ZADRENKOL-293477 format. One record per residue (C-alpha): residue number from 1; x, y, z. Coordinates in Angstrom, 2 decimals, padded with zeros to 5 digits. Each point is the difference from the previous one (the first is absolute). Example, Ala and Ser with C-alpha at 12.3 -4.5 7.8 and 13.67 -1.06 7.14 Angstrom:
2
<lumgu nr="1" east="012.30" north="-004.50" up="007.80"/>
<lumgu nr="2" east="001.37" north="003.44" up="-000.66"/>
//
This chain:
358
<lumgu nr="1" east="048.84" north="-000.98" up="044.35"/>
<lumgu nr="2" east="001.89" north="001.39" up="003.00"/>
<lumgu nr="3" east="-001.16" north="-001.67" up="003.20"/>
<lumgu nr="4" east="001.08" north="000.85" up="003.53"/>
<lumgu nr="5" east="-000.12" north="-003.26" up="001.97"/>
<lumgu nr="6" east="-000.37" north="-000.11" up="003.78"/>
<lumgu nr="7" east="000.63" north="-003.31" up="001.73"/>
<lumgu nr="8" east="-000.63" north="-000.02" up="003.77"/>
<lumgu nr="9" east="001.41" north="-003.21" up="001.49"/>
<lumgu nr="10" east="000.02" north="-001.36" up="003.52"/>
<lumgu nr="11" east="003.52" north="001.36" up="000.59"/>
<lumgu nr="12" east="000.63" north="002.46" up="-002.84"/>
<lumgu nr="13" east="-001.51" north="002.60" up="-002.30"/>
<lumgu nr="14" east="001.23" north="-000.19" up="-003.59"/>
<lumgu nr="15" east="-000.59" north="002.70" up="-002.59"/>
<lumgu nr="16" east="000.83" north="-000.29" up="-003.69"/>
<lumgu nr="17" east="-000.68" north="001.86" up="-003.23"/>
<lumgu nr="18" east="-000.81" north="-002.29" up="-002.93"/>
<lumgu nr="19" east="-000.05" north="001.42" up="-003.52"/>
<lumgu nr="20" east="-001.47" north="-002.20" up="-002.77"/>
<lumgu nr="21" east="000.62" north="-003.16" up="002.01"/>
<lumgu nr="22" east="003.57" north="000.84" up="001.02"/>
<lumgu nr="23" east="001.03" north="001.26" up="003.43"/>
<lumgu nr="24" east="001.88" north="003.25" up="-000.59"/>
<lumgu nr="25" east="000.43" north="001.13" up="003.62"/>
<lumgu nr="26" east="-000.35" north="-001.48" up="003.45"/>
<lumgu nr="27" east="-000.04" north="001.52" up="003.47"/>
<lumgu nr="28" east="-000.01" north="-002.49" up="002.85"/>
<lumgu nr="29" east="-001.76" north="000.81" up="003.26"/>
<lumgu nr="30" east="000.57" north="002.82" up="002.47"/>
<lumgu nr="31" east="-002.02" north="002.65" up="001.84"/>
<lumgu nr="32" east="-002.69" north="001.83" up="-002.00"/>
<lumgu nr="33" east="000.94" north="-002.12" up="-003.01"/>
<lumgu nr="34" east="-003.31" north="000.51" up="-001.80"/>
<lumgu nr="35" east="000.20" north="003.77" up="000.15"/>
<lumgu nr="36" east="003.61" north="-000.07" up="-001.21"/>
<lumgu nr="37" east="-000.91" north="-002.32" up="-002.87"/>
<lumgu nr="38" east="-002.92" north="002.17" up="-001.11"/>
<lumgu nr="39" east="002.18" north="003.13" up="000.04"/>
<lumgu nr="40" east="002.71" north="-001.79" up="-001.95"/>
<lumgu nr="41" east="-002.26" north="-001.72" up="-002.54"/>
<lumgu nr="42" east="-003.17" north="002.09" up="-000.23"/>
<lumgu nr="43" east="-000.34" north="-000.39" up="-003.77"/>
<lumgu nr="44" east="-001.52" north="-003.48" up="-000.07"/>
<lumgu nr="45" east="-002.98" north="-001.53" up="-001.79"/>
<lumgu nr="46" east="-001.07" north="-002.21" up="002.91"/>
<lumgu nr="47" east="000.90" north="-001.16" up="003.48"/>
<lumgu nr="48" east="-000.18" north="-003.69" up="000.95"/>
<lumgu nr="49" east="-000.21" north="-001.09" up="003.65"/>
<lumgu nr="50" east="000.49" north="-003.53" up="001.25"/>
<lumgu nr="51" east="-002.74" north="-001.33" up="002.28"/>
<lumgu nr="52" east="000.68" north="-003.29" up="001.74"/>
<lumgu nr="53" east="-003.71" north="-000.79" up="000.44"/>
<lumgu nr="54" east="-002.58" north="000.68" up="-002.70"/>
<lumgu nr="55" east="-002.79" north="-002.19" up="001.32"/>
<lumgu nr="56" east="-002.09" north="-001.08" up="-002.97"/>
<lumgu nr="57" east="001.84" north="002.25" up="-002.48"/>
<lumgu nr="58" east="001.32" north="-002.07" up="-002.90"/>
<lumgu nr="59" east="001.92" north="002.67" up="-001.94"/>
<lumgu nr="60" east="001.63" north="003.41" up="000.53"/>
<lumgu nr="61" east="-002.57" north="002.78" up="000.40"/>
<lumgu nr="62" east="-000.05" north="003.78" up="-000.15"/>
<lumgu nr="63" east="-000.43" north="001.42" up="003.49"/>
<lumgu nr="64" east="-003.12" north="001.89" up="001.04"/>
<lumgu nr="65" east="-001.56" north="000.64" up="003.39"/>
<lumgu nr="66" east="-002.13" north="-003.14" up="-000.17"/>
<lumgu nr="67" east="002.99" north="-002.25" up="-000.68"/>
<lumgu nr="68" east="002.01" north="001.63" up="002.79"/>
<lumgu nr="69" east="-002.82" north="-000.65" up="002.47"/>
<lumgu nr="70" east="-000.11" north="-003.65" up="-001.06"/>
<lumgu nr="71" east="003.76" north="-000.39" up="000.38"/>
<lumgu nr="72" east="-000.05" north="001.66" up="003.41"/>
<lumgu nr="73" east="-002.37" north="-002.70" up="001.26"/>
<lumgu nr="74" east="002.72" north="-002.56" up="-000.73"/>
<lumgu nr="75" east="002.54" north="001.64" up="002.31"/>
<lumgu nr="76" east="-000.33" north="-002.55" up="002.80"/>
<lumgu nr="77" east="000.92" north="-002.79" up="-002.46"/>
<lumgu nr="78" east="003.33" north="001.60" up="-000.95"/>
<lumgu nr="79" east="000.92" north="002.31" up="002.89"/>
<lumgu nr="80" east="003.70" north="000.19" up="-000.95"/>
<lumgu nr="81" east="-000.75" north="001.35" up="-003.48"/>
<lumgu nr="82" east="-003.51" north="001.28" up="-000.71"/>
<lumgu nr="83" east="000.06" north="003.14" up="002.17"/>
<lumgu nr="84" east="003.14" north="001.31" up="-001.72"/>
<lumgu nr="85" east="-001.40" north="-000.71" up="-003.48"/>
<lumgu nr="86" east="-003.14" north="001.94" up="000.90"/>
<lumgu nr="87" east="002.01" north="002.88" up="001.44"/>
<lumgu nr="88" east="002.24" north="000.14" up="-003.08"/>
<lumgu nr="89" east="-002.96" north="-000.07" up="-002.38"/>
<lumgu nr="90" east="-001.77" north="002.84" up="001.78"/>
<lumgu nr="91" east="003.16" north="002.09" up="000.06"/>
<lumgu nr="92" east="000.60" north="-000.47" up="-003.74"/>
<lumgu nr="93" east="-003.60" north="000.90" up="-000.83"/>
<lumgu nr="94" east="000.44" north="003.18" up="002.02"/>
<lumgu nr="95" east="003.36" north="000.92" up="-001.54"/>
<lumgu nr="96" east="-000.90" north="-000.97" up="-003.60"/>
<lumgu nr="97" east="-003.78" north="000.47" up="-000.23"/>
<lumgu nr="98" east="-000.04" north="-000.12" up="-003.82"/>
<lumgu nr="99" east="002.07" north="-003.18" up="-000.37"/>
<lumgu nr="100" east="-001.80" north="-003.38" up="000.01"/>
<lumgu nr="101" east="000.98" north="-002.31" up="002.86"/>
<lumgu nr="102" east="-000.25" north="-003.76" up="-000.53"/>
<lumgu nr="103" east="-000.07" north="-002.60" up="002.77"/>
<lumgu nr="104" east="001.74" north="-003.29" up="-000.85"/>
<lumgu nr="105" east="-000.78" north="-002.99" up="002.19"/>
<lumgu nr="106" east="002.25" north="-002.86" up="001.12"/>
<lumgu nr="107" east="-003.07" north="-002.16" up="000.48"/>
<lumgu nr="108" east="-001.13" north="000.31" up="-003.65"/>
<lumgu nr="109" east="002.65" north="-002.47" up="-001.25"/>
<lumgu nr="110" east="-001.63" north="-002.70" up="002.14"/>
<lumgu nr="111" east="-003.62" north="000.84" up="-000.79"/>
<lumgu nr="112" east="-000.39" north="-003.06" up="-002.26"/>
<lumgu nr="113" east="001.25" north="-002.52" up="002.53"/>
<lumgu nr="114" east="-002.11" north="-003.19" up="-000.14"/>
<lumgu nr="115" east="-002.43" north="-000.49" up="002.85"/>
<lumgu nr="116" east="002.07" north="-002.85" up="001.40"/>
<lumgu nr="117" east="002.79" north="002.54" up="000.62"/>
<lumgu nr="118" east="-002.14" north="003.00" up="000.92"/>
<lumgu nr="119" east="-002.46" north="-001.55" up="002.47"/>
<lumgu nr="120" east="000.55" north="-000.55" up="003.71"/>
<lumgu nr="121" east="-001.57" north="-003.09" up="001.63"/>
<lumgu nr="122" east="-002.31" north="002.08" up="002.20"/>
<lumgu nr="123" east="-003.77" north="-000.07" up="000.69"/>
<lumgu nr="124" east="-002.08" north="000.88" up="-003.06"/>
<lumgu nr="125" east="-001.72" north="002.77" up="001.94"/>
<lumgu nr="126" east="003.36" north="001.75" up="000.27"/>
<lumgu nr="127" east="001.10" north="-000.39" up="-003.61"/>
<lumgu nr="128" east="-003.29" north="000.36" up="-001.92"/>
<lumgu nr="129" east="000.80" north="003.57" up="-001.09"/>
<lumgu nr="130" east="003.47" north="-001.05" up="-001.27"/>
<lumgu nr="131" east="001.73" north="002.67" up="002.05"/>
<lumgu nr="132" east="001.70" north="-002.28" up="002.52"/>
<lumgu nr="133" east="002.27" north="-001.57" up="-002.59"/>
<lumgu nr="134" east="003.63" north="-000.16" up="-001.01"/>
<lumgu nr="135" east="000.97" north="003.11" up="-001.98"/>
<lumgu nr="136" east="003.75" north="-000.32" up="-000.41"/>
<lumgu nr="137" east="002.53" north="002.84" up="-000.14"/>
<lumgu nr="138" east="003.25" north="001.13" up="-001.69"/>
<lumgu nr="139" east="-001.86" north="-000.30" up="-003.30"/>
<lumgu nr="140" east="001.80" north="002.89" up="-001.72"/>
<lumgu nr="141" east="003.34" north="-001.53" up="000.91"/>
<lumgu nr="142" east="-001.12" north="-003.37" up="-001.36"/>
<lumgu nr="143" east="-001.19" north="001.60" up="-003.24"/>
<lumgu nr="144" east="003.37" north="001.56" up="-000.67"/>
<lumgu nr="145" east="001.93" north="-003.11" up="001.06"/>
<lumgu nr="146" east="-002.10" north="-002.07" up="-002.43"/>
<lumgu nr="147" east="000.70" north="002.37" up="-002.91"/>
<lumgu nr="148" east="003.70" north="000.22" up="000.75"/>
<lumgu nr="149" east="000.38" north="-003.76" up="000.46"/>
<lumgu nr="150" east="-001.61" north="-000.49" up="-003.40"/>
<lumgu nr="151" east="002.61" north="002.32" up="-001.51"/>
<lumgu nr="152" east="002.90" north="-001.75" up="001.73"/>
<lumgu nr="153" east="-001.16" north="-003.49" up="-000.98"/>
<lumgu nr="154" east="-001.17" north="000.94" up="-003.49"/>
<lumgu nr="155" east="-003.54" north="-001.13" up="000.76"/>
<lumgu nr="156" east="-003.40" north="001.67" up="-000.30"/>
<lumgu nr="157" east="-001.01" north="001.03" up="003.56"/>
<lumgu nr="158" east="-003.54" north="-001.37" up="-000.34"/>
<lumgu nr="159" east="001.42" north="-003.43" up="-000.87"/>
<lumgu nr="160" east="002.21" north="-000.24" up="003.08"/>
<lumgu nr="161" east="-000.90" north="-001.90" up="003.14"/>
<lumgu nr="162" east="002.15" north="001.25" up="002.82"/>
<lumgu nr="163" east="000.23" north="000.67" up="003.70"/>
<lumgu nr="164" east="000.74" north="003.62" up="000.91"/>
<lumgu nr="165" east="001.38" north="000.77" up="003.46"/>
<lumgu nr="166" east="-000.10" north="003.67" up="000.96"/>
<lumgu nr="167" east="002.50" north="000.24" up="002.85"/>
<lumgu nr="168" east="000.23" north="003.38" up="001.67"/>
<lumgu nr="169" east="-001.25" north="001.33" up="003.34"/>
<lumgu nr="170" east="-003.17" north="-001.83" up="-001.05"/>
<lumgu nr="171" east="000.32" north="-003.48" up="-001.47"/>
<lumgu nr="172" east="-002.43" north="-001.81" up="-002.28"/>
<lumgu nr="173" east="000.14" north="-002.93" up="-002.40"/>
<lumgu nr="174" east="-002.28" north="-000.23" up="-003.05"/>
<lumgu nr="175" east="-000.68" north="-002.74" up="-002.53"/>
<lumgu nr="176" east="-000.47" north="001.58" up="-003.44"/>
<lumgu nr="177" east="-001.70" north="-001.60" up="-002.98"/>
<lumgu nr="178" east="-001.63" north="001.50" up="-003.11"/>
<lumgu nr="179" east="001.34" north="003.42" up="000.91"/>
<lumgu nr="180" east="-001.58" north="000.34" up="003.45"/>
<lumgu nr="181" east="000.19" north="-001.33" up="003.53"/>
<lumgu nr="182" east="-001.71" north="-003.34" up="000.65"/>
<lumgu nr="183" east="001.11" north="-000.44" up="003.60"/>
<lumgu nr="184" east="001.90" north="002.13" up="002.48"/>
<lumgu nr="185" east="001.25" north="-000.10" up="003.57"/>
<lumgu nr="186" east="-001.57" north="003.27" up="001.20"/>
<lumgu nr="187" east="-003.75" north="-000.09" up="000.42"/>
<lumgu nr="188" east="-002.71" north="002.23" up="001.51"/>
<lumgu nr="189" east="002.77" north="002.28" up="001.30"/>
<lumgu nr="190" east="003.76" north="000.32" up="-000.68"/>
<lumgu nr="191" east="000.60" north="-001.93" up="003.25"/>
<lumgu nr="192" east="-000.48" north="-003.57" up="-001.24"/>
<lumgu nr="193" east="002.75" north="-002.20" up="-001.40"/>
<lumgu nr="194" east="003.78" north="000.20" up="000.40"/>
<lumgu nr="195" east="001.88" north="001.60" up="002.87"/>
<lumgu nr="196" east="000.83" north="003.68" up="-000.56"/>
<lumgu nr="197" east="002.00" north="002.84" up="001.51"/>
<lumgu nr="198" east="-002.55" north="000.96" up="002.66"/>
<lumgu nr="199" east="-003.01" north="-002.12" up="-001.00"/>
<lumgu nr="200" east="-000.49" north="-003.52" up="001.28"/>
<lumgu nr="201" east="-001.34" north="-001.65" up="-003.12"/>
<lumgu nr="202" east="-002.30" north="-002.96" up="000.55"/>
<lumgu nr="203" east="-000.49" north="-001.13" up="003.59"/>
<lumgu nr="204" east="-002.28" north="-002.73" up="001.33"/>
<lumgu nr="205" east="-003.27" north="001.84" up="000.77"/>
<lumgu nr="206" east="-000.40" north="-002.25" up="003.03"/>
<lumgu nr="207" east="003.20" north="001.45" up="001.42"/>
<lumgu nr="208" east="-001.34" north="003.53" up="-000.43"/>
<lumgu nr="209" east="-003.29" north="-000.94" up="001.66"/>
<lumgu nr="210" east="002.00" north="-001.47" up="002.87"/>
<lumgu nr="211" east="001.96" north="003.24" up="000.43"/>
<lumgu nr="212" east="-003.20" north="002.09" up="-000.08"/>
<lumgu nr="213" east="-001.55" north="-002.23" up="002.64"/>
<lumgu nr="214" east="002.99" north="-000.06" up="002.33"/>
<lumgu nr="215" east="001.54" north="003.46" up="-000.34"/>
<lumgu nr="216" east="-001.57" north="003.44" up="000.56"/>
<lumgu nr="217" east="000.10" north="000.92" up="-003.67"/>
<lumgu nr="218" east="-002.50" north="001.88" up="-002.17"/>
<lumgu nr="219" east="-000.50" north="-000.66" up="-003.72"/>
<lumgu nr="220" east="001.92" north="003.23" up="-000.68"/>
<lumgu nr="221" east="002.89" north="-001.25" up="002.15"/>
<lumgu nr="222" east="000.01" north="-003.29" up="-001.88"/>
<lumgu nr="223" east="000.00" north="001.79" up="-003.37"/>
<lumgu nr="224" east="002.94" north="002.16" up="001.10"/>
<lumgu nr="225" east="001.94" north="-003.07" up="001.15"/>
<lumgu nr="226" east="-000.59" north="-001.93" up="-003.23"/>
<lumgu nr="227" east="000.57" north="002.88" up="-002.43"/>
<lumgu nr="228" east="002.76" north="001.95" up="001.78"/>
<lumgu nr="229" east="001.69" north="-002.10" up="002.72"/>
<lumgu nr="230" east="000.35" north="-003.46" up="-001.52"/>
<lumgu nr="231" east="002.04" north="-001.52" up="-002.83"/>
<lumgu nr="232" east="003.73" north="000.69" up="000.01"/>
<lumgu nr="233" east="-000.54" north="002.93" up="002.37"/>
<lumgu nr="234" east="-001.87" north="-002.05" up="002.57"/>
<lumgu nr="235" east="002.39" north="-002.94" up="-000.08"/>
<lumgu nr="236" east="003.18" north="002.09" up="000.29"/>
<lumgu nr="237" east="-000.91" north="003.14" up="001.93"/>
<lumgu nr="238" east="001.08" north="002.15" up="-002.96"/>
<lumgu nr="239" east="-002.07" north="002.20" up="-002.32"/>
<lumgu nr="240" east="-000.23" north="-002.91" up="-002.44"/>
<lumgu nr="241" east="002.48" north="001.40" up="-002.54"/>
<lumgu nr="242" east="001.54" north="-003.10" up="-001.58"/>
<lumgu nr="243" east="003.42" north="001.64" up="-000.15"/>
<lumgu nr="244" east="000.07" north="000.38" up="003.76"/>
<lumgu nr="245" east="-001.19" north="-003.56" up="000.53"/>
<lumgu nr="246" east="002.70" north="-001.35" up="-002.34"/>
<lumgu nr="247" east="002.63" north="002.05" up="001.82"/>
<lumgu nr="248" east="-001.20" north="-001.28" up="003.37"/>
<lumgu nr="249" east="000.11" north="-003.60" up="-001.22"/>
<lumgu nr="250" east="003.55" north="000.55" up="-001.29"/>
<lumgu nr="251" east="000.95" north="001.12" up="003.52"/>
<lumgu nr="252" east="-001.30" north="-003.27" up="001.38"/>
<lumgu nr="253" east="-003.41" north="001.18" up="001.23"/>
<lumgu nr="254" east="-002.02" north="-003.21" up="000.42"/>
<lumgu nr="255" east="-003.42" north="001.66" up="-000.26"/>
<lumgu nr="256" east="001.00" north="001.65" up="-003.28"/>
<lumgu nr="257" east="001.26" north="-003.29" up="-001.43"/>
<lumgu nr="258" east="-003.22" north="-001.79" up="000.91"/>
<lumgu nr="259" east="-002.10" north="002.83" up="-001.42"/>
<lumgu nr="260" east="001.86" north="-000.23" up="-003.32"/>
<lumgu nr="261" east="-000.55" north="-003.76" up="-000.10"/>
<lumgu nr="262" east="-003.73" north="000.50" up="000.57"/>
<lumgu nr="263" east="-000.09" north="002.79" up="-002.60"/>
<lumgu nr="264" east="001.64" north="-002.15" up="-002.69"/>
<lumgu nr="265" east="-002.01" north="-003.08" up="000.87"/>
<lumgu nr="266" east="-003.35" north="001.76" up="-000.15"/>
<lumgu nr="267" east="000.85" north="001.71" up="-003.27"/>
<lumgu nr="268" east="001.06" north="-003.31" up="-001.55"/>
<lumgu nr="269" east="-003.13" north="-001.70" up="001.29"/>
<lumgu nr="270" east="-002.23" north="002.63" up="-001.62"/>
<lumgu nr="271" east="001.87" north="-000.38" up="-003.30"/>
<lumgu nr="272" east="-000.53" north="-003.75" up="000.07"/>
<lumgu nr="273" east="-003.70" north="000.43" up="000.78"/>
<lumgu nr="274" east="-000.48" north="002.52" up="-002.82"/>
<lumgu nr="275" east="001.63" north="-002.34" up="-002.51"/>
<lumgu nr="276" east="-002.76" north="-002.56" up="000.57"/>
<lumgu nr="277" east="-002.52" north="002.46" up="-001.52"/>
<lumgu nr="278" east="001.77" north="-000.26" up="-003.36"/>
<lumgu nr="279" east="-000.03" north="-002.79" up="-002.58"/>
<lumgu nr="280" east="003.73" north="000.52" up="-000.56"/>
<lumgu nr="281" east="002.71" north="002.27" up="001.38"/>
<lumgu nr="282" east="001.83" north="002.15" up="-002.54"/>
<lumgu nr="283" east="001.87" north="002.22" up="002.47"/>
<lumgu nr="284" east="000.18" north="001.39" up="003.51"/>
<lumgu nr="285" east="000.55" north="003.75" up="000.08"/>
<lumgu nr="286" east="001.02" north="002.05" up="003.05"/>
<lumgu nr="287" east="-000.60" north="003.73" up="000.17"/>
<lumgu nr="288" east="-000.31" north="002.71" up="002.67"/>
<lumgu nr="289" east="002.55" north="001.84" up="002.10"/>
<lumgu nr="290" east="001.55" north="-003.07" up="001.63"/>
<lumgu nr="291" east="000.39" north="-001.74" up="-003.36"/>
<lumgu nr="292" east="001.63" north="003.12" up="-001.42"/>
<lumgu nr="293" east="002.34" north="000.83" up="002.87"/>
<lumgu nr="294" east="000.56" north="-003.31" up="001.86"/>
<lumgu nr="295" east="000.38" north="-002.56" up="-002.80"/>
<lumgu nr="296" east="001.90" north="-002.43" up="002.24"/>
<lumgu nr="297" east="-003.19" north="-000.48" up="002.02"/>
<lumgu nr="298" east="-001.82" north="-000.85" up="-003.23"/>
<lumgu nr="299" east="002.60" north="-002.52" up="-001.16"/>
<lumgu nr="300" east="-000.12" north="-001.66" up="003.42"/>
<lumgu nr="301" east="-003.76" north="-000.43" up="-000.47"/>
<lumgu nr="302" east="000.59" north="-001.37" up="-003.52"/>
<lumgu nr="303" east="002.40" north="-002.56" up="001.48"/>
<lumgu nr="304" east="-002.90" north="-001.32" up="002.06"/>
<lumgu nr="305" east="-002.24" north="-000.55" up="-003.04"/>
<lumgu nr="306" east="001.71" north="-003.05" up="-001.48"/>
<lumgu nr="307" east="-003.33" north="-001.85" up="000.09"/>
<lumgu nr="308" east="-001.18" north="002.41" up="-002.72"/>
<lumgu nr="309" east="003.09" north="-000.63" up="-002.10"/>
<lumgu nr="310" east="001.83" north="003.21" up="000.94"/>
<lumgu nr="311" east="003.73" north="000.23" up="000.64"/>
<lumgu nr="312" east="001.64" north="003.30" up="000.84"/>
<lumgu nr="313" east="002.96" north="001.10" up="-002.12"/>
<lumgu nr="314" east="002.78" north="002.51" up="000.56"/>
<lumgu nr="315" east="-001.70" north="003.39" up="000.17"/>
<lumgu nr="316" east="002.17" north="002.97" up="-000.99"/>
<lumgu nr="317" east="-002.23" north="002.25" up="002.17"/>
<lumgu nr="318" east="-000.35" north="002.64" up="-002.70"/>
<lumgu nr="319" east="-002.83" north="002.51" up="-000.23"/>
<lumgu nr="320" east="-001.34" north="-001.67" up="-003.14"/>
<lumgu nr="321" east="-003.08" north="-002.17" up="-000.28"/>
<lumgu nr="322" east="001.43" north="-003.49" up="-000.31"/>
<lumgu nr="323" east="-000.30" north="-003.75" up="000.36"/>
<lumgu nr="324" east="001.53" north="-001.20" up="003.27"/>
<lumgu nr="325" east="-000.23" north="-003.77" up="-000.49"/>
<lumgu nr="326" east="002.69" north="-002.28" up="-001.41"/>
<lumgu nr="327" east="-000.06" north="-000.91" up="-003.69"/>
<lumgu nr="328" east="-001.14" north="-003.55" up="000.81"/>
<lumgu nr="329" east="-002.85" north="001.13" up="002.25"/>
<lumgu nr="330" east="-003.23" north="-001.60" up="-001.20"/>
<lumgu nr="331" east="-001.87" north="003.25" up="000.63"/>
<lumgu nr="332" east="001.49" north="003.51" up="-000.21"/>
<lumgu nr="333" east="-000.26" north="002.41" up="002.91"/>
<lumgu nr="334" east="000.36" north="003.71" up="-000.71"/>
<lumgu nr="335" east="000.48" north="003.20" up="001.93"/>
<lumgu nr="336" east="-001.92" north="002.89" up="-001.55"/>
<lumgu nr="337" east="000.28" north="003.50" up="001.40"/>
<lumgu nr="338" east="-003.37" north="001.41" up="001.07"/>
<lumgu nr="339" east="-001.37" north="002.59" up="-002.43"/>
<lumgu nr="340" east="-003.54" north="000.63" up="001.16"/>
<lumgu nr="341" east="000.33" north="003.54" up="-001.36"/>
<lumgu nr="342" east="-000.15" north="-001.34" up="-003.55"/>
<lumgu nr="343" east="-003.15" north="-001.98" up="000.77"/>
<lumgu nr="344" east="-001.57" north="003.04" up="001.67"/>
<lumgu nr="345" east="000.63" north="002.09" up="-003.12"/>
<lumgu nr="346" east="-001.38" north="-002.75" up="-002.22"/>
<lumgu nr="347" east="-003.10" north="-000.24" up="002.20"/>
<lumgu nr="348" east="-000.57" north="003.76" up="-000.17"/>
<lumgu nr="349" east="000.20" north="-000.03" up="-003.78"/>
<lumgu nr="350" east="-002.44" north="-002.92" up="-000.24"/>
<lumgu nr="351" east="-002.50" north="001.59" up="002.41"/>
<lumgu nr="352" east="000.02" north="003.36" up="-001.78"/>
<lumgu nr="353" east="-000.28" north="-001.69" up="-003.39"/>
<lumgu nr="354" east="-003.18" north="-001.75" up="001.20"/>
<lumgu nr="355" east="-001.42" north="003.33" up="001.15"/>
<lumgu nr="356" east="000.76" north="001.70" up="-003.33"/>
<lumgu nr="357" east="-001.69" north="-002.83" up="-001.96"/>
<lumgu nr="358" east="-003.20" north="000.59" up="001.94"/>
//
């Protein structure tokens, strides 16, 4: 099956053509990228679109008007991602009306989280409908990282217990057991958890209440500050691009140095917390754009995880998926390049196979 995969991220738009499970062409981001991709690869069997938030959806699903309306209602929970996924899906349906479009959801990987991980300690009246809960994100990235780690370690993926850190513009950490997420740092929205490029990550809610009570700020202003003007961007006065922050720190910029310390510390803290949701730790795997392009940041985080038995080794900084811990490290840490396109294609095939069986 030839599947055109469309992956709208918080800072990029990735397009790939996957043929029988193998990526045969890739076109990264740019203006009018969807139209260019459709003109270039119009002879496809399906189109798969990544959706960060799927709500209660537990598996990839073929898109119809009803599903689109449901996904649109989730926009406020993922404002950096959901609008673009909706726009892309509508454009593809217009340009390729006879080709099935499948939505694949980051949240689906976490749908079987135990209640202890999924529930918030809030009044029962708020949580009775099970909508105000922890959903988790970066599920497609975790799925691929799990499969690839199994290949690299010679282990069946469903037998592995590992911590997966997706480190890109967005950052999340997930504990994986039995082939799915059992705990994760992101929750009701992609704002919870580790510090990110422009997102704050977790902040004491009492602090936010204090700001709302003492500053002339609306809920929309607060959302903009937490999603777009915090994290590395907020602490350094940059756009949050890690490369710029690293360069500023190298020039002796104190704010940039402190921001990097906070970034590493909070990522390491989330990894340690996720490990406690496992009965053993087989590996820690890092994926995402930062893991792929700034491996020295990853090895510096690994150096801070000695309590988990990790010890960073000499990393050749190649483009290959690889182990980055020393041979005598009690637990291996790996860098795996993100390949959500392969999971999108797999999800499209599974969804259409279910439809054909019916």
